[in-house]
Backbone as a ProteinNet text record, in pm:
[ID]
protein_1_A
[PRIMARY]
XXXXXXXXXXXXXXXXXXXXXXXXXXXXXXXXXXXXXXXXXXXXXXXXXXXXXXXXXXXXXXXXXXXXXXXXXXXXXXXXXXXXXXXXXXXXXXXXXXXXXXXXXXXXXXXXXXXXXXXXXXXXXXXXXXXXXXXXXXXXXXXXXXXXXXXXXXXXXXXXXXXXXXXXXXXXXXXXXXXXXXXXXXXXXXXXXXXXXXXXXX
[TERTIARY]
-5286.7	-5137.3	-5111.9	-5032.1	-4991.6	-4956.4	-4940.8	-4922.9	-4790.5	-4694.3	-4548.1	-4576.6	-4660.8	-4673.8	-4689.5	-4771.7	-4879	-4738.3	-4660.2	-4588.1	-4458.9	-4422.7	-4332.5	-4356.4	-4537.9	-4591.3	-4632.4	-4587.9	-4650.4	-4500.7	-4534.5	-4457.1	-4350.6	-4216.2	-4187.8	-4129.3	-4209.3	-4234.8	-4121.2	-4004.6	-3911.4	-3826.2	-3749.3	-3683.9	-3749.3	-3881.7	-3903.6	-3832.8	-3842.3	-3827.8	-3718.2	-3602	-3462.1	-3411.5	-3444.3	-3426.8	-3463.3	-3558.9	-3608.7	-3471	-3462.8	-3408.2	-3220.5	-3181.9	-3052.5	-3052.5	-3232.7	-3180.6	-3233.1	-3250.2	-3257.2	-3111.3	-3081.3	-2874.4	-2829.5	-2819.7	-2746.4	-2738.2	-2850.2	-2879.5	-2803.5	-2751.2	-2692.5	-2552.9	-2514.6	-2368.6	-2276.4	-2285.3	-2180.1	-2229.1	-2324.7	-2364.7	-2271.2	-2267.6	-2250.1	-2110.1	-2027.7	-1898.5	-1850.5	-1871	-1860.3	-1868.1	-1967.2	-1989.7	-1959	-1856.3	-1816	-1650.6	-1611.3	-1490.1	-1407.7	-1343.6	-1245.8	-1192.9	-1151.1	-1100.5	-1201.5	-1316.1	-1410.2	-1386.7	-1349.4	-1378.4	-1493.2	-1559.7	-1599.2	-1658.7	-1570.1	-1598.4	-1662.1	-1610.7	-1695.6	-1776.5	-1833.6	-1943.9	-2045.1	-1985.1	-2095.3	-2175.5	-2042.8	-2111.9	-2177	-2167.8	-2289.4	-2384.3	-2418.5	-2518.9	-2620.8	-2504.7	-2565.9	-2676.6	-2632.4	-2703.1	-2823.8	-2889.1	-3020.4	-3062.7	-3001.7	-3090.9	-3055.3	-2963.9	-2906.7	-2836.4	-2870.2	-2778.9	-2666.4	-2550.8	-2402.2	-2394.1	-2319.8	-2275.4	-2374	-2472.2	-2535.7	-2552.2	-2425.7	-2390.6	-2420.8	-2535.7	-2628.9	-2595.2	-2574.3	-2562.5	-2660.8	-2668.5	-2708.7	-2703.4	-2824.3	-2741.7	-2785	-2766.4	-2786	-2907	-2979.4	-3131.2	-3192.2	-3150.5	-3239.2	-3231.8	-3058.8	-2986.3	-3087.3	-3095.8	-3152	-3280	-3335.1	-3523.3	-3522.3	-3407.7	-3367.1	-3297.7	-3345.7	-3293.7	-3173.7	-3081.1	-2907.8	-2891.6	-2953.2	-2937.5	-2943.2	-3049.6	-3050.6	-2895.2	-2788.7	-2674.9	-2556.6	-2601.4	-2488.7	-2341.3	-2379.6	-2203.4	-2130.7	-2210.9	-2210	-2084.1	-2180.3	-2139.2	-2006	-2011.7	-1908.9	-1740.7	-1797.6	-1694.4	-1652	-1750.8	-1709	-1605.8	-1613.1	-1571.2	-1441.1	-1394.7	-1314.6	-1205.7	-1227.2	-1178.8	-1111.6	-1247.2	-1159.9	-1022.4	-1037.2	-951.1	-815.7	-793.9	-711.1	-640.5	-747.4	-667	-593.1	-690.6	-551.8	-448.6	-431.5	-330.6	-197.3	-260.7	-155.6	-95.7	-239.6	-122.2	-51.1	-78.4	7.5	160.9	154	251.7	349.2	279.2	325.8	379.6	341.8	359.6	522.3	526.9	636.9	754.6	701.1	836.8	847.3	757.2	770.1	894	837.5	932	1076.6	1070.9	1197.2	1322.2	1246.3	1332.8	1367.7	1307.7	1312.7	1439.6	1469.1	1543.4	1705.9	1698.8	1798.5	1900.7	2011.6	2122.7	2235.6	2278.4	2379.3	2488.3	2637.7	2702.8	2855.2	2904.1	3026.1	3159.9	3300.8	3370.2	3514.2	3589.5	3713.6	3829.8	3831.3	3881.5	4027.9	4041.6	4199.8	4291.2	4360	4366.9	4344.4	4228	4243.9	4096	4038.6	3957.8	3853.6	3843.5	3743	3711.9	3760	3689	3647.8	3499.8	3465.9	3381.6	3349.6	3325.7	3179.3	3081.8	2995.2	3043.2	3005.3	3019.7	2913.6	2921.8	2811.8	2706.3	2679.6	2567.8	2509.5	2511.5	2474.8	2355.2	2308.8	2168.8	2120.9	2112.9	2050.2	1990.4	2062.9	2043.9	1908.1	1937.9	1854.9	1708.8	1733.4	1588	1545.2	1568.8	1520.7	1507.2	1518.6	1492.4	1341.3	1372.7	1246.5	1136.3	1137.6	1046.8	1004.5	1074.3	1026.3	931.7	965.8	929.8	752.1	770.4	654.6	512.2	589	544.8	464.5	536.5	521.6	376.4	383	253.6	181.9	205.8	84.8	-34.7	77.4	11.7	-76.6	-34.8	-125.5	-257.3	-250	-351.6	-483.1	-598.5	-732.8	-783.1	-712.9	-745.8	-689.9	-596.1	-534.4	-584.7	-686.1	-776.1	-792.4	-859.1	-883.5	-766	-698.5	-527.3	-429.4	-420.6	-368.2	-215.4	-257.7	-178.9	-57.9	-131.6	-54.6	89.3	44.3	128.8	232.9	170	203.1	384.7	329.9	428.2	520.7	517.3	621.4	667.4	624.3	740.2	806.2	778.9	865.9	968.5	920.1	1051.4	1135.4	1078.6	1191.8	1301.3	1213.3	1282.7	1395.7	1359.7	1451.7	1561.7	1531.4	1651.5	1714.2	1718.1	1756.3	1853.9	1795.5	1870.1	1996.6	1973.4	2051.7	2156.6	2148.2	2272	2307.9	2273	2304.7	2457.1	2413.6	2463	2565.4	2582.9	2650.9	2743.6	2730.5	2800.3	2877.5	2880.1	2950.8	3029.4	3000.1	3087.2	3187.8	3147.3	3261.4	3313	3341.9	3420.3	3497.8	3424.6	3518.4	3615.1	3538	3667.1	3781.4	3740.9	3845.2	3944.5	3915	3991.4	4094.6	4010.5	4115.6	4214.3	4185.1	4255.2	4368.7	4361.1	4486.8	4586.1	4541.6	4613.7	4646.2	4611.5	4617.4	4685.3	4673.6	4787.8	4961.9	4970.2	5064.2	5177.4	5296.8	5385.1	5388.7	5387.2	5417.3	5325.9	5201.1	5090	5074.1	5066.8	5113.2	5211.9	5339	5374.5	5423.4	5326.7	5303.4	5127.4	5063.4	4957.3	4887.6	4976.3	5009.2	4869.4	4788.5	4660.9	4575.3	4545.3	4438.6	4476.3	4590.5	4597.3	4513.4	4599.7	4555.2	4365.4	4333.8	4206.6	4105.1	4172.1	4045.1	4084.4
-4219.2	-4198.1	-4072.6	-4132.9	-4063.6	-3972.1	-3902.9	-3721.1	-3705.7	-3797.8	-3784.8	-3734.1	-3864.1	-3881.5	-3756.6	-3714.3	-3525.5	-3460.2	-3434.9	-3351.9	-3358.5	-3458.9	-3463.5	-3451.3	-3473.7	-3443.7	-3281.9	-3188.5	-3077.6	-2977.1	-2877	-2837.1	-2716.4	-2694.9	-2637.3	-2518.1	-2408.6	-2263.1	-2206	-2207	-2149.9	-2241.9	-2300.6	-2410.7	-2352.7	-2379.7	-2336.8	-2178.3	-2068.4	-1951.5	-1944.7	-2044.7	-2034.6	-2071.4	-2199.6	-2240.6	-2194.5	-2081.6	-1990.9	-1878.4	-1806.4	-1727.8	-1762.6	-1857.4	-1933.3	-1935.5	-2020.6	-2005.5	-1916.5	-1776.4	-1660.8	-1579.1	-1636.2	-1552.9	-1604.3	-1759.8	-1805.3	-1786	-1780.3	-1716.6	-1597	-1537	-1414.6	-1416.5	-1540.3	-1535	-1445.2	-1436.2	-1383.1	-1246.5	-1214	-1054.6	-1031.4	-1125.6	-1070.5	-1046.4	-1168.5	-1176.5	-1040.3	-993.2	-852.3	-765.1	-703.2	-590.1	-625.9	-749.9	-749.4	-749.1	-710.2	-710	-559.2	-616.2	-525.4	-423.8	-414.6	-290.2	-188.2	-209.8	-80	-7.4	97.7	236.7	367.1	431.2	541.7	552.8	609.1	659.7	493.9	406.1	262.7	240.8	301.5	257.5	372.6	479.1	598.3	546.2	443.5	375.5	325	252	107.1	208.4	305.8	365.1	425.4	476.9	529.6	461.3	318.2	228.5	212.2	214.5	178.2	339.5	416.1	569.5	689.7	628.3	755.7	868.4	991.4	1051.1	1105.7	1143.3	1203.2	1261.2	1231.5	1293.7	1302.4	1186.4	1180.8	1027.2	956.7	830.8	836.9	697.2	646.5	551	548.5	396.4	313.9	181.2	120.3	-41.3	-110.1	-263.2	-325.5	-498.2	-587.7	-596.4	-576.3	-599	-466	-384.2	-270.1	-233.2	-269.4	-286.3	-391.1	-466.5	-586.6	-495.9	-517.4	-438.6	-313.7	-251	-130.2	-184.8	-308.4	-384.3	-398	-410.5	-408.5	-487	-604.5	-727.8	-723.7	-626.9	-638.5	-550.4	-532.3	-428	-514.3	-665.7	-729.7	-731.2	-699.5	-716.9	-572.6	-514.3	-342.9	-339.3	-441.1	-426.7	-515.2	-613.4	-681.7	-603.7	-512.7	-418.8	-310.2	-264.4	-165.1	-251.5	-345.7	-440.5	-475.9	-523.7	-590.9	-429.7	-302.7	-167.9	-135.6	-154.7	-166.7	-270.9	-367.2	-441.3	-416.3	-395.4	-324	-232.3	-122.2	0	-14.5	-113	-148.6	-217.8	-327.4	-382.5	-277.8	-208.9	-83.8	5.3	53.7	128.6	79.8	-43.9	-131.2	-128.1	-209.7	-189.5	-74.3	53.4	189.3	231.2	191.8	203	131.9	37.4	-82.7	-17.6	9.2	92.9	233.2	314	402.2	381.1	307.2	262.9	242.9	112.7	95	198.1	308.5	417.6	488.6	478.5	601.6	471.5	362	304.6	263.9	312	318.7	432.8	378.5	510.7	495.9	558.3	562.8	496	450.1	379.7	437.9	516.7	581	542.4	530.3	545.3	654.3	670.5	763.4	764.8	817.9	780.3	815.8	736.8	656.9	697.3	764.2	805.4	981.1	981.4	1101.2	1134.5	1232.5	1244.1	1311.4	1380.6	1472.9	1434.2	1314.3	1303.8	1167	1143.2	1039.3	992.8	861.7	798.3	699.1	694	629.5	468.2	376.2	213.4	157.8	29.3	-95.2	-48.4	2.7	100.3	-26.5	-151.6	-253.9	-332.5	-332.6	-364.7	-262.6	-103.7	-15.3	-28.2	-41.7	-11.8	-144.6	-258.3	-364.6	-343.6	-293.6	-277.5	-121.8	-35.1	61.2	6.2	-66.9	-138.1	-203.8	-297.3	-386.2	-278.9	-195	-52.9	17.3	36.6	100.4	-0.7	-89.5	-257	-234.3	-220.1	-285.6	-136.7	33.5	113	90.2	49.3	38	-57.4	-142.8	-300.1	-215.5	-144	-35.8	24.8	150.4	219.9	159.5	27.9	-37.8	-120.8	-102	-190.4	-123.3	-180.3	-124.5	-12.9	-80	-28.6	104.1	141.2	245.6	408.6	382.2	546.4	597.7	603	697.4	730.1	627.3	647.4	712.2	752.9	752.5	857.6	943	1047.9	1020.3	880.4	856.5	787	718.4	642.9	704.3	797.6	878	979	1018.5	1050.8	990.9	859.7	733.7	735.2	687.4	680.2	802.8	917.5	1011.6	1069.8	995.5	987.8	888.1	776.8	696.1	703.8	803.3	833.4	970.4	1019.5	1140.8	1015.7	918	881	800.4	772.8	689.5	782.4	911.4	1033.2	1090.2	1084.6	1116.1	1005	932.5	815.3	798.4	811.2	740.7	930	1061.2	1161.4	1132.3	1089	1110.9	984.7	846.1	785.7	809.2	879.5	977.8	1089.4	1139.1	1219.2	1185.1	1089.1	1019.2	905.4	869.7	772.8	925.4	1000.4	1104.8	1165.4	1215.6	1255.1	1187.8	1087.8	963.3	996.3	984	941	1096.4	1186.6	1345.8	1322.4	1300	1303.5	1212.1	1078.4	1047.2	1137.9	1197.2	1278.3	1386	1449.7	1586.9	1580.3	1442.7	1392	1375.9	1332.1	1338.4	1504.5	1451.3	1548.8	1648	1559.4	1620.4	1729.6	1683.8	1768.1	1873.1	1847.2	1978.1	2105.1	2020.3	2158	2195.4	2129.1	2195.8	2234.6	2228.1	2284.3	2302.5	2395.4	2409.9	2469.4	2608.8	2628.1	2551.5	2480.4	2391.1	2301.5	2216	2158.4	2207.8	2305.4	2404.2	2404.6	2422.9	2442.3	2321.7	2247.4	2057.2	2007.8
2121.9	2139	2245	2305.9	2462.2	2438.8	2545	2595.5	2533.7	2571.4	2546.4	2326.5	2268.1	2139.1	2116.8	2236.9	2101.1	2139.3	2217	2219.8	2143.7	2088.6	1967.1	1847.5	1868.3	1708.9	1691.7	1820.2	1798.6	1793.3	1702.6	1632.1	1699.9	1695.9	1784.2	1713.7	1742.8	1664.3	1718.2	1837.7	1834.1	1751.6	1717.3	1622	1504.9	1438.8	1320.6	1275.7	1389.1	1361.2	1298.2	1439.5	1378.3	1251.1	1269.6	1105.5	988.7	950.8	900.4	894	974.5	1011.1	992.7	987.5	957	839.8	734.5	594.3	527.8	579.8	488.7	540.9	611.4	640.2	563.2	559.6	432.6	309.6	268	93.8	106.5	203.2	213.6	219.3	241.3	296.6	192	76.5	-6.1	-17.3	20.8	57.9	182.5	291.4	414.9	413.8	286.5	343.5	248.6	177.3	88.5	199	238.9	317	475.7	486.9	595.8	604.5	499	450.3	588.2	604.7	763.2	682.8	579	500.8	415.3	449	403.3	475.8	426.4	520.7	484.3	580.3	550.9	422.2	325	174.2	64.9	172.2	73.4	109.4	222.7	301.7	240	214.5	195.9	8.3	-25.3	-165.4	-164.1	-60.7	-51.9	-3.7	69.3	116.5	5.9	-83.8	-210.4	-322.5	-297.1	-384.5	-342.3	-196.2	-163.2	-145.9	-236.5	-215.2	-129	-32.8	45.9	-8	19.7	-65.4	21.3	-56.2	-75.2	54.4	157.3	252.7	352.2	372.3	507.5	562.9	540.7	601	735.2	735.5	867.1	915.6	1072.2	1107.8	1023.2	1021	961.7	987.3	970.6	1000.5	859.7	834.3	757.9	728.2	819.1	820.7	726.7	772.7	687.8	547.9	547.8	368.4	292.8	377.3	256.9	247.1	334.2	317.4	244.6	211.9	114.9	7.3	-49.6	-155.2	-189.9	-109.4	-146	-201.6	-208.7	-294.2	-426.6	-507.8	-587.4	-667.4	-598.5	-604	-552.8	-562.8	-540.2	-583.7	-718.9	-825.5	-752.8	-783.5	-709	-584.9	-500.5	-307.3	-329.7	-439.6	-436.5	-503.3	-591.7	-647.6	-553.3	-496.3	-373.7	-278	-226.1	-126.5	-186.6	-329.5	-345.5	-376.3	-422.9	-432.8	-303.9	-214	-51.3	-19.1	-59.7	-62.4	-102.3	-225.8	-320.6	-273.9	-236	-115.9	-49.2	18.6	179.6	174.4	46	-22.7	-38.5	-126.3	-196.1	-73.6	-17.3	154.6	207	247.3	338.1	260.6	173	87.2	71.1	4.8	58.2	185.2	296.6	421.9	465.3	378	450.7	377.5	251.2	205	244.8	250.3	383.7	508.9	574.2	671	679.4	529.9	502.4	478	435.7	331.7	477.8	614.5	717.6	801.2	763.3	856.4	776.7	647.5	547.2	518.5	555.9	517.9	470.4	433.8	370.9	418.1	363	469.3	392.2	469.4	411.8	458.6	423	478.7	448.9	562.6	495.8	417.3	325.9	207.1	244.7	208.3	231.4	379.4	391.3	525.9	590.1	561.2	533.7	656.9	736.4	859.4	779.1	702.3	678.3	492.8	452.7	350.3	379.1	293.7	305.2	142.3	136.7	12.4	86.3	-52.3	-9.6	-22.4	34.2	19.7	35.9	8.9	-20.7	-39.3	-132.3	-235.2	-305.8	-271.3	-403.9	-343.7	-235	-156.4	-146.6	-126	-141.2	-272.2	-418.4	-528	-534.8	-484.3	-538.5	-455.5	-356.3	-240.4	-344.6	-391.8	-448.3	-609.8	-684	-769.7	-734.8	-614.7	-604.1	-549.2	-514.9	-462	-550.9	-658.7	-798.1	-871.8	-900.8	-951.9	-862.6	-730.9	-656.9	-704.6	-711	-748.9	-843.9	-997.3	-1106.9	-1122.7	-1020.4	-1039.9	-937.6	-887.2	-749.6	-896.1	-963.3	-1093.4	-1174.6	-1198.3	-1320.3	-1220.6	-1096	-1075.4	-1069.4	-1113.8	-1129.6	-1028.7	-885.9	-741.2	-710	-816.6	-795.3	-753.7	-845.8	-904.3	-782.5	-655.4	-550.7	-490.4	-473.7	-428.4	-508.5	-636.2	-717.4	-653.6	-605.8	-564.1	-445	-398.5	-296.6	-328.8	-426.3	-551.1	-591.2	-668.8	-740	-698.7	-537.1	-477.1	-434.6	-434.1	-395.4	-537.2	-629.5	-744.6	-756.5	-744.8	-762.1	-664.9	-567	-408	-488.2	-495.6	-561.3	-664	-713.9	-874.7	-862.9	-704.1	-703.6	-640.9	-512.7	-457.3	-580	-657.4	-796.4	-848.8	-889.7	-929.5	-840	-714	-650.4	-595.1	-626.3	-601.7	-709.7	-823.7	-964.8	-1018	-973.7	-969	-873.3	-729.2	-627.2	-687.7	-704.9	-798.3	-872.6	-961.5	-1058.1	-1036.5	-964.3	-895	-810.8	-722.4	-650.8	-741.1	-856.1	-929.2	-981.3	-1040.1	-1131.2	-1052.5	-906.4	-821.9	-759.1	-765.2	-675	-828.3	-958.3	-1047.2	-1005.8	-1077.2	-1048.1	-931.3	-818.1	-707.3	-720.6	-808.7	-809.4	-891	-1004.8	-1079.3	-1009.6	-925.6	-895.1	-744	-687.6	-580.8	-608.7	-746.4	-825.4	-800.8	-726.3	-719.3	-892.6	-958.9	-1119.8	-1163.3	-1120.9	-1189.5	-1069	-971.2	-832.7	-879.1	-967.2	-1019.3	-1123.1	-1254	-1390.6	-1326.6	-1256.8	-1234.1	-1114.4	-1034.1	-881.8	-855.6	-894.9	-909.4	-875.2	-988.7	-1018.5	-944.3	-892	-774.1	-668.8	-622.7	-528.5	-451.6	-609.2	-619.8	-615.6	-634.7	-650	-488.3
[MASK]
++++++++++++++++++++++++++++++++++++++++++++++++++++++++++++++++++++++++++++++++++++++++++++++++++++++++++++++++++++++++++++++++++++++++++++++++++++++++++++++++++++++++++++++++++++++++++++++++++++++++++

């Protein structure tokens, strides 16, 4: 056998070690994917940490190898649940942020009533009502999500806020329609003569 053949037959220890490491990591791809969720916050890592015996409130810096050595593989299903919870919470909070930003940019459109300069009425309300109904539906969907448990207060706050906006719009429109109806009556000369005190008060 030539020297070249001998070299080819000789095992490449570096390559074998690299292959073994890749194979080992490959077996953990689902675990790595769950732990690699960018939505994982400190509270979620604390939950992962507790799975391998880490005392509550003592979250330490650790890497994948340390978790594996500590036996995290035995808790894979729970890790997946924690990761899914983190993703679900992130989606809900992102939607709440969008709703918040949308209402920060939403304003009532008012116009002068007839030829007056100091009387106004709300108009073009349809788009706002549609937006409100869509947002309320989104919040109701969030409230029914299994991922809402730990952020329920945030969602409930917006549920109440949107309900308040809805009540204000409803009451305002009822008052506006009633006022316009009465204004036509009290603007009549006959009514002003028959009910001068009430017409002046109106």
